[in-house]
C-alpha positions as CSV (number, residue, x, y, z in Angstrom):
1,M,83.5,-19.5,19.6
2,T,80.8,-17.2,18.4
3,S,79.8,-14.4,20.8
4,P,76.2,-13.3,21.4
5,T,76.9,-10.0,19.7
6,D,78.3,-11.8,16.6
7,E,75.3,-14.1,16.5
8,Q,73.0,-11.1,16.7
9,S,74.9,-9.4,13.9
10,G,74.7,-12.5,11.8
11,M,71.0,-12.7,12.4
12,H,70.5,-9.1,11.4
13,R,72.6,-9.6,8.3
14,R,70.7,-12.7,7.3
15,A,67.5,-10.9,8.0
16,G,68.6,-7.9,5.9
17,G,69.7,-10.2,3.1
18,E,66.4,-12.0,3.1
19,R,64.5,-8.6,3.0
20,T,66.7,-7.5,0.1
21,R,66.2,-10.7,-1.8
22,G,62.5,-10.6,-1.1
23,T,62.2,-7.0,-2.4
24,L,64.1,-7.9,-5.6
25,L,62.0,-11.0,-6.1
26,A,58.7,-9.0,-5.5
27,A,59.8,-6.3,-7.9
28,T,60.6,-8.9,-10.6
29,V,57.2,-10.6,-10.1
30,A,55.4,-7.2,-10.4
31,V,57.2,-6.1,-13.5
32,L,56.7,-9.4,-15.3
33,G,53.1,-9.6,-14.3
34,V,52.3,-6.1,-15.5
35,A,54.1,-6.7,-18.8
36,L,52.2,-10.0,-19.4
37,S,49.0,-8.2,-18.5
38,V,49.6,-5.5,-21.1
39,L,50.4,-8.1,-23.8
40,L,47.3,-10.1,-22.9
41,A,45.1,-6.9,-23.0
42,E,46.4,-5.9,-26.5
43,G,45.8,-9.4,-27.8
44,L,42.2,-9.4,-26.4
45,R,41.6,-6.0,-27.9
46,D,42.6,-7.3,-31.4
47,V,40.4,-10.3,-30.9
48,E,37.5,-8.0,-30.0
49,R,38.0,-5.7,-33.0
50,H,38.1,-8.7,-35.4
51,G,35.0,-10.1,-33.7
52,V,33.1,-6.9,-34.1
53,D,34.2,-6.5,-37.7
54,R,33.1,-10.1,-38.6
55,A,29.8,-9.6,-36.7
56,M,29.1,-6.3,-38.5
57,D,29.8,-8.0,-41.9
58,R,27.3,-10.7,-41.0
59,Q,24.8,-8.2,-39.8
60,S,25.2,-6.1,-42.9
61,T,24.6,-9.1,-45.1
62,L,21.5,-10.1,-43.1
63,A,20.1,-6.6,-43.3
64,R,20.7,-6.3,-47.1
65,T,19.2,-9.8,-47.6
66,A,16.1,-8.8,-45.6
67,V,15.6,-5.5,-47.4
68,A,16.1,-7.1,-50.8
69,A,13.7,-9.9,-50.0
70,E,11.0,-7.4,-48.8
71,I,11.5,-5.2,-51.9
72,R,11.2,-8.3,-54.1
73,R,7.9,-9.1,-52.4
74,Y,6.7,-5.5,-53.3
75,T,7.8,-5.8,-56.9
76,D,6.3,-9.3,-57.3
77,T,3.0,-8.2,-55.7
78,A,2.8,-5.1,-57.9
79,R,3.4,-7.1,-61.1
80,Q,1.0,-9.9,-60.1
81,L,-1.7,-7.4,-59.2
82,A,-1.2,-5.7,-62.6
83,A,-1.5,-9.0,-64.4
84,S,-4.5,-10.1,-62.4
85,L,-6.4,-6.8,-62.9
86,G,-5.6,-6.8,-66.6
87,A,-7.0,-10.3,-66.9
88,L,-10.4,-9.2,-65.6
89,E,-13.1,-8.4,-68.3
90,T,-14.6,-5.8,-66.1
91,L,-12.7,-4.0,-63.4
92,D,-14.8,-2.5,-60.6
93,E,-14.6,-2.1,-56.8
94,S,-15.8,-5.6,-55.9
95,R,-13.4,-7.3,-58.3
96,F,-10.6,-5.1,-57.1
97,A,-11.3,-6.0,-53.5
98,A,-11.3,-9.7,-54.4
99,V,-7.9,-9.5,-56.1
100,V,-6.1,-7.3,-53.5
101,P,-4.5,-9.4,-50.8
102,D,-5.5,-9.0,-47.1
103,A,-2.0,-9.5,-45.8
104,T,-0.1,-6.2,-45.2
105,L,3.3,-5.7,-46.6
106,A,6.0,-4.2,-44.4
107,G,5.5,-0.4,-44.3
108,A,2.8,-0.5,-47.0
109,A,0.7,2.7,-47.1
110,G,-1.8,1.8,-49.8
111,L,-2.6,0.3,-53.2
112,S,-4.4,2.2,-56.0
113,V,-5.5,1.7,-59.5
114,V,-4.6,4.9,-61.4
115,V,-6.1,5.8,-64.9
116,P,-5.0,8.7,-67.1
117,A,-7.3,11.4,-68.4
118,T,-7.1,14.7,-70.2
119,T,-9.1,17.7,-68.9
120,A,-11.8,17.0,-71.5
121,Q,-12.0,13.3,-70.4
122,V,-12.5,14.0,-66.7
123,S,-16.3,13.8,-66.8
124,A,-16.3,10.6,-68.9
125,V,-13.8,9.0,-66.5
126,Q,-15.9,10.1,-63.5
127,R,-19.0,8.5,-65.0
128,A,-17.2,5.3,-66.1
129,W,-15.7,4.7,-62.6
130,R,-18.5,6.2,-60.7
131,A,-16.0,8.1,-58.6
132,D,-15.9,11.7,-57.4
133,L,-12.7,13.0,-59.0
134,T,-10.7,16.0,-57.8
135,A,-8.6,17.3,-60.7
136,V,-5.5,19.4,-60.2
137,P,-6.1,22.8,-61.8
138,D,-4.1,23.8,-65.0
139,A,-2.5,20.3,-65.2
140,P,-2.1,19.2,-68.8
141,K,-2.9,15.6,-67.9
142,H,-4.5,14.0,-64.9
143,Y,-3.8,10.7,-63.1
144,F,-6.8,9.7,-61.0
145,A,-6.9,7.0,-58.3
146,V,-10.2,5.3,-59.2
147,L,-9.8,2.3,-56.9
148,D,-8.0,2.4,-53.6
149,R,-7.1,0.1,-50.6
150,R,-5.5,1.6,-47.5
151,W,-3.8,-0.4,-44.7
152,G,-3.6,0.7,-41.1
153,G,-7.2,1.9,-40.8
154,T,-6.8,5.1,-43.0
155,T,-9.5,6.2,-45.4
156,P,-9.3,5.2,-49.0
157,Q,-8.1,8.1,-51.3
158,V,-10.5,7.5,-54.3
159,G,-10.6,10.4,-56.7
160,L,-7.1,11.8,-55.8
161,D,-5.2,13.3,-58.8
162,L,-1.5,12.2,-58.7
163,A,-0.7,15.1,-61.1
164,A,0.1,17.0,-58.0
165,A,3.1,14.8,-57.4
166,P,5.8,15.2,-60.2
167,E,7.7,12.1,-58.9
168,A,4.6,10.0,-59.3
169,V,3.8,11.4,-62.8
170,A,7.3,10.7,-64.0
171,A,7.2,7.1,-62.8
172,L,3.7,6.5,-64.3
173,E,4.8,7.7,-67.7
174,A,8.0,5.8,-67.6
175,A,6.2,2.6,-66.7
176,R,3.7,3.1,-69.6
177,V,6.6,3.6,-72.0
178,S,8.7,0.7,-70.8
179,G,5.8,-1.6,-70.1
180,D,7.5,-2.7,-66.9
181,L,7.6,-1.8,-63.2
182,V,9.1,1.6,-62.2
183,V,10.0,2.9,-58.8
184,T,9.2,6.6,-58.1
185,D,11.8,9.0,-56.7
186,A,11.5,9.6,-53.0
187,H,8.7,12.1,-52.1
188,V,6.0,12.7,-49.6
189,L,2.7,10.9,-50.6
190,L,-0.2,13.2,-51.3
191,P,-2.4,11.8,-48.5
192,D,0.5,12.5,-46.0
193,R,1.1,16.1,-46.9
194,N,-1.7,17.3,-44.6
195,L,-0.2,15.5,-41.6
196,P,1.9,17.2,-38.9
197,A,5.6,17.4,-39.9
198,A,6.6,14.9,-37.2
199,R,4.3,12.3,-38.8
200,R,5.2,12.8,-42.4
201,Q,7.5,10.1,-43.9
202,T,9.6,10.1,-47.1
203,S,8.0,7.4,-49.3
204,V,8.3,5.7,-52.7
205,A,5.8,4.0,-54.9
206,L,6.1,1.0,-57.2
207,V,4.2,1.6,-60.5
208,A,3.2,-1.3,-62.8
209,P,1.2,-0.8,-66.0
210,I,-2.1,-2.7,-66.5
211,Y,-2.7,-4.1,-70.0
212,R,-5.9,-5.9,-71.1
213,S,-5.0,-8.4,-73.8
214,T,-7.3,-9.8,-76.4
215,T,-6.6,-12.1,-79.4
216,A,-5.6,-9.3,-81.6
217,T,-4.8,-6.3,-79.4
218,R,-3.1,-5.3,-76.2
219,R,-4.9,-2.3,-74.6
220,F,-3.5,-0.1,-71.9
221,V,-5.9,0.3,-68.9
222,G,-4.0,2.1,-66.2
223,W,-1.4,1.5,-63.5
224,V,-1.1,-0.3,-60.2
225,H,0.3,2.2,-57.7
226,L,1.8,0.5,-54.6
227,A,3.1,3.1,-52.0
228,L,5.3,2.4,-49.0
229,H,6.4,4.6,-46.1
230,G,10.2,4.5,-45.9
231,R,10.6,4.7,-42.1
232,D,7.8,2.1,-41.4
233,F,9.3,-0.2,-44.1
234,L,12.8,0.0,-42.5
235,E,11.7,-0.4,-38.9
236,T,9.3,-3.3,-39.7
237,T,11.8,-5.1,-41.9
238,L,14.9,-4.7,-39.6
239,R,13.4,-4.4,-36.1
240,D,14.8,-7.7,-34.9
241,A,18.2,-7.1,-36.6
242,S,18.6,-3.7,-35.0
243,Q,17.4,-4.0,-31.4
244,G,18.4,-0.4,-30.9
245,L,22.1,-1.3,-30.7
246,A,22.9,-0.7,-34.4
247,G,21.9,2.4,-36.3
248,I,20.5,1.7,-39.8
249,S,19.6,4.2,-42.6
250,L,18.2,3.6,-46.0
251,T,18.8,6.2,-48.9
252,A,17.5,6.1,-52.4
253,T,19.3,7.7,-55.4
254,G,16.7,8.7,-58.0
255,T,16.5,10.6,-61.3
256,G,19.3,13.0,-61.9
257,G,21.3,11.5,-59.1
258,R,19.1,13.1,-56.4
259,T,19.5,11.3,-53.1
260,A,16.9,11.1,-50.4
261,R,16.8,9.3,-47.0
262,L,13.9,7.0,-46.8
263,G,14.2,6.0,-43.1
264,T,16.5,5.7,-40.1
265,V,16.6,3.4,-37.1
266,A,18.3,5.5,-34.4
267,L,21.5,4.3,-32.7
268,R,20.9,4.1,-28.9
269,D,24.4,5.1,-27.8
270,D,26.6,6.8,-30.3
271,D,30.0,7.4,-28.7
272,G,31.9,8.3,-31.8
273,S,33.6,4.9,-32.1
274,A,31.2,3.4,-34.6
275,V,31.9,0.6,-37.0
276,V,30.2,1.3,-40.4
277,R,29.1,-1.0,-43.1
278,T,27.4,0.0,-46.4
279,A,25.4,-2.3,-48.7
280,R,23.9,-1.3,-52.1
281,L,20.7,-2.6,-53.7
282,A,19.2,-2.1,-57.2
283,V,15.5,-1.4,-56.9
284,G,14.0,-1.0,-60.4
285,R,16.1,1.7,-62.1
286,Q,17.2,3.2,-58.8
287,A,20.2,2.5,-56.5
288,W,19.4,2.2,-52.8
289,Q,22.1,2.2,-50.1
290,L,21.7,0.5,-46.7
291,R,24.1,1.9,-44.1
292,L,24.7,0.1,-40.7
293,R,26.5,1.9,-37.9
294,S,27.3,0.3,-34.5
295,G,28.1,2.0,-31.2
296,S,29.7,0.9,-28.0
297,S,26.8,-1.6,-27.5
298,A,27.5,-3.4,-30.7
299,A,29.6,-6.0,-28.9
300,T,26.7,-6.7,-26.6
301,L,24.4,-7.1,-29.7
302,F,26.9,-9.6,-31.2
303,G,27.7,-11.4,-27.9
304,I,31.2,-9.8,-27.5
305,D,32.5,-8.3,-24.3
306,V,34.3,-5.1,-25.4
307,H,35.7,-4.5,-21.9
308,L,37.4,-7.9,-21.6
309,D,40.8,-6.3,-22.5
310,E,40.4,-3.7,-19.8
311,I,39.2,-6.3,-17.3
312,A,42.2,-8.5,-18.2
313,L,44.6,-5.6,-17.8
314,V,43.2,-4.4,-14.5
315,T,43.0,-7.9,-13.2
316,G,46.5,-8.8,-14.3
317,V,48.0,-5.7,-12.7
318,A,46.1,-6.3,-9.5
319,V,47.2,-10.0,-9.4
320,S,50.8,-9.0,-10.1
321,I,50.8,-6.5,-7.3
322,L,49.2,-9.0,-5.0
323,L,51.7,-11.7,-5.9
324,A,54.5,-9.2,-5.4
325,L,53.2,-8.3,-2.0
326,L,52.7,-11.9,-1.2
327,V,56.3,-12.8,-2.2
328,Y,57.6,-9.8,-0.1
329,G,55.5,-10.9,2.8
330,L,56.6,-14.5,2.6
331,A,60.2,-13.6,2.2
332,G,60.2,-11.1,5.1
333,G,57.6,-12.6,7.4
334,R,58.5,-16.3,7.7
335,A,58.8,-16.2,11.4
336,R,55.5,-14.3,11.7
337,A,53.9,-16.9,9.5
338,R,55.1,-19.7,11.8
339,A,53.8,-17.9,14.8
340,Q,50.4,-17.3,13.2
341,V,50.2,-20.9,12.1
342,A,51.0,-22.0,15.7
343,A,48.4,-19.6,17.1
344,V,45.8,-20.7,14.6
345,T,46.6,-24.4,15.3
346,A,46.3,-23.8,19.1
347,E,42.9,-22.1,18.6
348,L,41.7,-24.9,16.3
349,R,42.7,-27.5,18.9
350,H,40.9,-25.5,21.6
351,T,37.8,-25.2,19.5
352,E,37.9,-28.9,18.8
353,R,38.2,-29.7,22.5
354,S,35.2,-27.4,23.2
355,A,33.2,-28.9,20.5
356,R,33.9,-32.4,21.8
357,Q,32.9,-31.4,25.3
358,Q,29.7,-29.8,24.0
359,A,28.9,-32.9,22.0
360,A,29.6,-35.2,25.0
361,L,27.4,-33.0,27.2
362,L,24.6,-33.0,24.6
363,H,24.9,-36.8,24.3
364,A,24.7,-37.2,28.0
365,V,21.7,-35.0,28.2
366,L,19.9,-36.7,25.4
367,H,20.6,-40.1,26.8
368,G,19.8,-39.1,30.4
369,V,16.4,-37.4,30.1
370,E,13.3,-39.4,30.4
371,D,11.4,-37.5,27.7
372,G,11.7,-38.7,24.2
373,I,13.3,-36.3,21.7
374,A,13.1,-36.5,17.9
375,V,14.5,-34.2,15.2
376,A,13.2,-34.2,11.6
377,D,14.7,-32.5,8.5
378,A,12.9,-30.6,5.8
379,D,11.4,-33.6,4.1
380,G,10.2,-35.1,7.4
381,S,12.8,-37.8,7.7
382,L,14.0,-38.5,11.3
383,V,17.6,-37.5,11.7
384,M,17.8,-38.1,15.5
385,L,16.0,-40.1,18.1
386,N,17.2,-40.4,21.7
387,P,16.9,-43.7,23.6
388,S,13.8,-42.6,25.4
389,A,12.1,-41.9,22.1
390,Q,13.1,-45.2,20.7
391,A,11.9,-47.0,23.8
392,T,8.5,-45.2,23.6
393,L,8.0,-46.1,20.0
394,A,9.2,-49.7,20.7
395,V,9.6,-50.5,17.0
396,P,12.4,-49.5,14.6
397,A,12.2,-46.0,13.3
398,T,12.2,-46.9,9.6
399,A,8.8,-45.4,8.4
400,G,8.5,-42.4,6.1
401,P,6.4,-39.3,7.0
402,D,3.3,-40.7,5.4
403,E,3.6,-44.2,6.9
404,R,4.2,-43.4,10.6
405,Q,0.6,-43.8,11.7
406,Q,0.4,-47.5,10.6
407,H,4.0,-48.3,11.4
408,Y,4.1,-47.0,15.0
409,G,0.3,-47.5,15.7
410,L,-0.7,-43.8,16.4
411,Y,-4.3,-43.3,17.5
412,R,-6.3,-40.4,19.0
413,V,-6.8,-40.5,22.7
414,D,-9.9,-42.7,22.3
415,G,-7.5,-45.4,21.2
416,V,-9.6,-46.3,18.2
417,T,-9.5,-43.4,15.7
418,P,-6.2,-43.4,13.6
419,Y,-4.3,-40.2,14.1
420,P,-4.2,-38.3,10.7
421,A,-0.6,-38.2,9.3
422,E,-0.9,-34.6,8.2
423,Q,-1.8,-33.5,11.7
424,L,1.1,-35.2,13.5
425,P,3.0,-32.6,15.6
426,L,6.3,-33.0,13.7
427,R,4.5,-32.5,10.3
428,R,2.7,-29.3,11.6
429,A,6.0,-28.0,13.1
430,L,7.7,-28.5,9.7
431,E,5.0,-26.3,8.3
432,G,5.9,-23.5,10.8
433,T,3.3,-24.1,13.5
434,A,4.3,-24.9,17.1
435,C,1.8,-27.3,18.6
436,T,1.1,-29.7,21.5
437,D,-1.2,-32.7,21.4
438,E,-1.7,-36.2,23.0
439,F,-2.2,-39.5,21.3
440,V,-1.9,-43.2,21.9
441,I,0.9,-45.5,20.7
442,R,-0.2,-49.1,20.3
443,N,1.6,-51.6,18.1
444,A,2.9,-55.2,18.3
445,A,5.6,-54.3,20.7
446,R,3.2,-52.3,22.9
447,P,-0.2,-54.2,22.7
448,D,-1.6,-52.3,25.8
449,G,-0.6,-49.0,24.3
450,V,0.9,-45.9,26.0
451,R,-0.5,-42.3,26.0
452,V,2.1,-39.6,25.2
453,R,2.0,-35.9,25.2
454,V,4.0,-34.4,22.3
455,S,5.2,-30.7,22.0
456,A,6.7,-29.8,18.6
457,Q,8.2,-26.6,17.2
458,P,10.1,-25.5,14.1
459,L,13.9,-25.8,14.2
460,D,16.7,-24.1,12.3
461,L,19.2,-26.7,11.2
462,G,21.5,-24.3,9.3
463,P,21.6,-22.0,6.3
464,D,18.5,-22.6,4.1
465,R,17.7,-25.8,6.2
466,R,14.6,-26.1,8.2
467,G,13.5,-28.9,10.5
468,A,11.4,-29.7,13.5
469,L,12.0,-30.7,17.1
470,A,9.5,-32.9,19.1
471,V,9.6,-33.7,22.8
472,A,7.4,-36.6,23.9
473,R,6.4,-37.5,27.5
474,D,4.7,-40.7,28.7
475,V,1.5,-39.5,30.5
476,T,-0.1,-42.9,30.8
477,A,0.4,-43.0,34.6
478,L,-0.6,-39.4,35.0
479,R,-3.9,-39.9,33.1
480,A,-4.5,-43.1,35.2
481,C,-4.1,-41.0,38.4
482,E,-6.5,-38.4,36.9
483,A,-8.9,-41.2,36.2
484,D,-8.6,-42.4,39.8
485,L,-9.2,-38.9,41.1
486,A,-12.3,-38.6,38.8
487,A,-13.6,-41.9,40.1
488,F,-13.0,-40.8,43.7
489,A,-14.8,-37.5,43.0
490,G,-17.8,-39.5,41.5
491,L,-18.0,-41.7,44.5
492,A,-17.7,-38.8,46.9
493,A,-20.5,-37.0,45.0
494,Q,-22.7,-40.0,45.2
495,D,-22.1,-40.4,49.0
496,L,-22.8,-36.7,49.5
497,Q,-26.1,-36.8,47.8
498,A,-27.9,-38.7,50.6
499,P,-27.0,-36.3,53.5
500,L,-27.6,-33.4,51.2
501,A,-31.1,-34.7,50.3
502,T,-31.8,-35.0,54.0
503,L,-30.6,-31.5,54.7
504,V,-32.8,-30.1,51.9
505,G,-35.8,-32.0,53.2
506,Y,-35.5,-30.6,56.7
507,L,-35.0,-27.1,55.2
508,D,-38.3,-27.6,53.4
509,L,-40.1,-28.6,56.6
510,A,-38.6,-25.7,58.6
511,E,-39.6,-23.2,55.9
512,D,-43.1,-24.6,55.8
513,D,-43.5,-24.4,59.6
514,L,-42.2,-20.8,59.7
515,A,-44.4,-19.8,56.8
516,E,-47.4,-21.3,58.6
517,I,-46.6,-19.3,61.8
518,R,-46.4,-16.1,59.7
519,T,-49.6,-16.9,57.9
520,L,-51.6,-17.4,61.2
521,G,-50.4,-14.1,62.5
522,R,-48.3,-15.5,65.3
523,Q,-45.0,-14.1,63.9
524,P,-42.4,-13.3,66.5
525,R,-39.7,-10.9,65.6
526,G,-37.1,-13.7,65.1
527,V,-39.2,-15.6,62.5
528,T,-38.4,-13.2,59.7
529,T,-34.7,-13.4,60.6
530,A,-34.8,-17.2,60.7
531,L,-36.5,-17.3,57.3
532,G,-33.7,-15.1,55.8
533,H,-31.1,-17.5,57.3
534,L,-32.9,-20.5,55.9
535,A,-33.0,-18.9,52.4
536,R,-29.2,-18.4,52.5
537,V,-28.9,-22.1,53.6
538,R,-31.1,-23.2,50.7
539,T,-29.0,-21.2,48.2
540,G,-25.8,-22.9,49.5
541,A,-27.5,-26.3,49.4
542,D,-28.7,-25.7,45.8
543,R,-25.2,-24.7,44.8
544,M,-23.8,-27.7,46.5
545,R,-26.3,-30.0,44.7
546,R,-25.3,-28.5,41.3
547,L,-21.6,-29.1,42.1
548,I,-22.4,-32.7,43.0
549,D,-24.4,-33.1,39.8
550,D,-21.4,-31.7,37.8
551,L,-19.0,-34.1,39.6
552,L,-21.2,-37.0,38.6
553,T,-21.5,-35.8,35.1
554,Y,-17.8,-35.2,34.9
555,A,-17.1,-38.8,36.0
556,A,-19.8,-40.2,33.7
557,A,-18.4,-38.3,30.8
558,R,-15.1,-40.1,31.2
559,D,-16.1,-43.6,32.2
560,A,-19.6,-44.2,30.9
561,T,-20.0,-46.2,27.7
562,L,-20.9,-44.0,24.7
563,Q,-24.3,-44.6,23.2
564,L,-23.4,-43.5,19.7
565,G,-26.1,-42.6,17.2
566,D,-27.0,-40.1,14.5
567,V,-27.9,-36.8,16.2
568,D,-29.6,-34.0,14.2
569,L,-27.8,-30.8,15.5
570,N,-30.5,-28.5,14.1
571,A,-33.2,-30.2,16.2
572,L,-31.0,-30.5,19.3
573,V,-30.0,-26.8,19.2
574,S,-33.7,-25.7,18.7
575,D,-34.6,-27.9,21.7
576,V,-31.8,-26.6,24.0
577,F,-32.2,-22.9,23.4
578,P,-35.5,-22.4,25.2
579,A,-34.1,-24.2,28.3
580,V,-31.1,-21.9,28.7
581,L,-32.9,-18.6,28.3
582,R,-33.4,-17.0,31.7
583,P,-36.9,-15.7,32.5
584,E,-35.6,-12.7,34.4
585,R,-34.1,-11.2,31.2
586,T,-36.4,-8.7,29.5
587,N,-34.3,-8.2,26.4
588,P,-35.2,-10.8,23.7
589,P,-32.0,-12.5,22.3
590,H,-30.8,-12.1,18.7
591,V,-30.0,-15.7,17.5
592,V,-28.5,-16.9,14.2
593,V,-28.4,-20.7,13.6
594,R,-27.0,-21.7,10.3
595,P,-27.8,-25.1,8.8
596,L,-26.1,-27.8,10.9
597,P,-25.2,-31.4,9.9
598,T,-26.1,-34.7,11.5
599,V,-23.2,-36.0,13.7
600,R,-22.3,-39.4,15.1
601,A,-22.4,-38.9,18.9
602,D,-23.9,-39.7,22.3
603,G,-27.2,-37.8,22.3
604,A,-27.4,-37.3,26.1
605,L,-23.8,-36.1,26.4
606,L,-24.1,-33.8,23.3
607,R,-27.2,-32.2,24.9
608,R,-25.2,-31.6,28.1
609,L,-22.4,-30.1,26.0
610,L,-24.7,-27.7,24.1
611,T,-26.6,-26.8,27.3
612,H,-23.4,-25.7,29.0
613,L,-22.1,-23.7,26.0
614,L,-25.3,-22.0,25.0
615,G,-26.1,-21.3,28.7
616,N,-22.7,-19.6,29.2
617,A,-23.3,-17.5,26.0
618,V,-26.6,-16.2,27.7
619,T,-25.3,-16.0,31.2
620,Y,-22.1,-14.0,30.5
621,T,-23.9,-11.2,28.5
622,P,-24.5,-8.0,30.6
623,P,-28.0,-7.9,32.0
624,D,-28.8,-4.6,30.2
625,E,-27.9,-6.0,26.8
626,A,-29.8,-8.5,24.6
627,P,-27.8,-11.7,24.0
628,R,-26.5,-12.1,20.5
629,I,-25.5,-15.6,19.6
630,A,-24.5,-17.4,16.4
631,V,-24.2,-21.1,15.8
632,R,-22.6,-22.4,12.7
633,A,-20.8,-25.4,11.2
634,R,-17.5,-25.3,9.2
635,P,-15.5,-28.1,7.6
636,V,-12.3,-29.3,9.2
637,P,-9.3,-28.8,6.8
638,G,-8.0,-32.2,5.7
639,E,-10.8,-34.1,7.5
640,D,-13.7,-34.9,5.2
641,N,-15.7,-36.8,7.9
642,W,-15.4,-34.2,10.7
643,V,-17.2,-30.9,11.3
644,R,-16.3,-27.9,13.5
645,I,-19.2,-26.4,15.4
646,E,-18.7,-22.7,16.5
647,I,-20.8,-20.8,19.1
648,A,-20.1,-17.1,19.0
649,D,-21.5,-14.5,21.4
650,H,-21.1,-10.8,22.2
651,G,-20.7,-11.2,25.9
652,I,-18.1,-10.0,28.3
653,G,-15.4,-12.3,26.8
654,I,-12.5,-14.1,28.4
655,P,-9.4,-12.4,29.9
656,S,-6.3,-12.6,27.7
657,G,-4.2,-15.7,28.4
658,Q,-7.1,-17.6,30.0
659,H,-8.6,-19.2,26.9
660,A,-6.9,-22.6,27.4
661,R,-7.3,-22.7,31.2
662,I,-11.1,-22.4,31.3
663,F,-11.5,-26.0,30.1
664,R,-9.5,-27.4,33.1
665,G,-11.9,-26.1,35.8
666,S,-11.1,-23.5,38.4
667,P,-12.4,-22.6,41.9
668,G,-15.6,-20.6,41.7
669,A,-16.1,-21.3,38.0
670,G,-17.6,-24.8,38.3
671,L,-16.9,-27.8,36.2
672,G,-19.1,-27.0,33.2
673,L,-16.4,-26.3,30.7
674,A,-14.3,-29.1,32.1
675,I,-17.3,-31.4,31.4
676,C,-17.5,-30.0,27.9
677,H,-13.8,-30.7,27.3
678,R,-14.3,-34.3,28.5
679,I,-17.4,-34.9,26.4
680,V,-15.6,-33.7,23.2
681,E,-12.5,-35.7,24.0
682,R,-14.5,-38.8,24.5
683,H,-15.8,-38.4,20.9
684,G,-12.2,-38.0,19.6
685,G,-12.6,-34.3,18.9
686,T,-11.0,-31.1,20.3
687,I,-12.4,-28.0,21.9
688,G,-11.1,-24.4,22.2
689,A,-12.0,-20.8,22.7
690,V,-10.8,-17.6,21.0
691,D,-11.8,-13.9,21.0
692,N,-14.8,-13.2,18.7
693,P,-13.6,-10.5,16.2
694,G,-16.8,-8.6,16.9
695,G,-16.4,-8.8,20.7
696,G,-17.2,-11.5,23.1
697,T,-16.1,-15.2,22.8
698,L,-16.1,-17.9,20.1
699,V,-16.1,-21.4,21.4
700,W,-15.5,-24.3,18.9
701,F,-15.4,-28.0,19.0
702,T,-15.1,-30.9,16.5
703,L,-17.2,-34.0,16.1
704,P,-17.4,-36.8,13.6
705,M,-20.2,-36.5,11.0
706,S,-22.7,-39.2,10.2
707,T,-22.3,-41.3,7.1
708,G,-23.8,-39.5,4.1
709,A,-24.3,-36.2,6.1
710,R,-24.1,-33.0,4.1
711,S,-20.7,-31.3,4.4
712,A,-20.5,-28.1,6.4
713,D,-20.7,-24.6,4.7
714,A,-17.3,-22.9,4.6
715,E,-18.8,-19.4,4.6
716,A,-18.8,-17.8,8.0
717,P,-22.1,-16.1,9.0
718,D,-22.3,-12.6,10.6
719,L,-23.3,-12.3,14.3
720,V,-26.2,-10.0,13.6
721,G,-29.1,-12.3,13.1
722,V,-32.8,-12.4,13.1
723,R,-34.9,-11.6,16.2
724,S,-36.4,-14.7,17.7
C-alpha cells in the first residue's frame, strides 16, 4: 500500500521529470528553429543578390539603348539637315528656319550653320550673309555662325567665331576632310562661358559638312553645328530610368585619349555597397562610357526587398523562441492550463446566461410596451419591428425605404397630402438628425386611419454601422380629446358672448350717465372714483372679449371647412401691415418685404395668421425703438411645390428653451400663436421660431404654392431695410 508521503514523492518526481523533458524539448525546438532561420536568411540573401544583379543588367541595357537611340537621332538629324540645306539653291534665314525642325532634341543647346573665312574674307562673308561677325583676333582662320537656332528661349548666337574653341575647330576641319559627321571633344560651348560656374555644362557638338552639288561639281558650303549639353542630355534621356535610385554618369573619350565627364545623375543614398554596371557606346570616332551605380535603394527601384533576409532571420528566431517557450509552458503548466480552461469556460457560461437573460428582458419589454418600436440599418431596411409597431402599420413590413409612403399609406395630418418619403423620421435619423413628427396611417387594413406621433434618433449598431431608432405612439384618441375640448371651448365662448355683450352695454350706459353728470357741473366727489372703476371694468371686459374671439377663432381654425384659393401674399402683407401698426408709436418702422409668391390657402385664415405674427413683431419691440421687420420667402428643400415664409424682427426675443412652447398657448400670453399653429397645420404645413442672428425672433411657416407660381428666392435678405 502506497503511503501519502510516497505518493507525494512520486508526484514530485513526475513533475520534475516533466519539467526536465519540457526543458530539453524546448531547447531542441529553439536550436533547430534558429538554425533553420539562419539557413533561410542566407538563401534569401543569395536570391536578393542575384535579383539585384539581373535587374542592374537589364537597367544597364535599357540605359545604353536609350542613350544610343537618342545619339542616333542627333546624328540622323545633323546629316539630314546638312543634306537639306545643301539642296537649297539659296540659303538664307527664312529658308533655314523652314528646314530646322521645331521639335527639341533631348539636351539640345542650339543649331548653327558655320562658314569658313580667312581674315581677308571677313568683310565679304559679312556682306554675303548680312550678319554682324565678331572675329577672334590673330586667328589664322575663322569659323562664323551665320545662321543660328537656339532652344530653351536663349538668344541666337549669329556672328560668333568658333575659332575661339579649339575642339570645335578640330571637328570642323575633320568633317570637311572626311566628308562625314564628326563629334567634337568635350568642352564648354562659347555662349556658356559667360554663365556662372554652377550653370556651365560640359558639352559636345555634332558637325556635318554641307555640300551643294550640281551636274558637274560638288561645292563645299559650310557645316551644320548641332550642340548638346551633356547634363541636360543625360537627365532628359534617363530621367525615368533613374528615378534618383540609380547613379548614372556619361563620359566621352576624345582625341588623344582625353576623357571628360559629360553629365551625372546623382545617387540619392550612396552607402558604399553599390552595384556597378558599365556600357560602352561608339559615337562618331569617339568612345563614350555609360556607368550605372545603385545604392541601398536599388532593390526598391527593381521591386526587390533587400531586408527580406533580415526580416526572415529575426522572425524565425523570434518564432523559435516563442515555440520553445510555448513547449516549455505546455510541458510544465498542464494543470494550470486545465484550470484556466475551466475558469474561462465558467466565465463564458456565466456570460452566456447573462446574455440570455438580457435578451429575454429586452424581448419582454419590446413585446410589452404599447408604443411601436422600429430599428433600421444604414440602407434604410427595417431590421426589427415589435408587435405594437406591426399592429399600428396593419400591413406586412415588406416595403423598401422609397416605397413606404404608398405601401403603408402615410399622409400628413390633414389626411390628404402624401407624406414625402425623404422626410420620414427614420430617413432623417439615418442622416444624423433627431426629429419628432406626426402623420396619419391609412391603408386597406386601416380604412379609417390612425394618427401617430413618431420620434426618431440616430442609433449605433456596432463598429462602422449606423442605424436609426423610431418610437411611434397612437395619438388618435388624444387628438380626439383635444378636438372635444376645442369644441367645448368654442361653445363656451359663444355662450359667454351674450352676457358679456349685456355687461358691456350697461357699462356704456353707466359711463354716459356719469359723464353727463360731470358735464352739467353736478359732480359729487364719488363720480370721478366711479368713472375710474368703470374704466378698469371696461378694460377687463375688452380683454375678455378678445379672449372669447380667440377661442372662437381657435375652434374655427380646426373645424371650419377650408375655403382654398390663390392668395397673393404681396398684396395681403401690404394690406395687413397698416392695421397692426400702433398709433401711439412715434418711431416709424423699418420694413423689408421681399417678393412673395402666390399660395394655395384660405384667405381669411391666412389674413388672421399674418395679423397675429406681424402684430407680435411690432408689439414686442421696445417702445423707444423703431420696429425693424423683414418678410421673405425661401424654397423648402426637397419640396418644389411648397414655400417657407419667414418674418424676422429685432424685438425682445424669446427666452431660451421656450421657442417650441409658445405655439401651445400659455396663461397670460393668449391664444394668438396657438391659433397660428392650428391655421398652418390645417394647410398641411409646419411653423416654428428661432433666434434671429441679428437679435430678436425669426418666425417661419410653410404653405403650398399655387400652380405655376414663381419659385421662392433662395437668397436671404438683410434686416436693415427701407424706411416706409
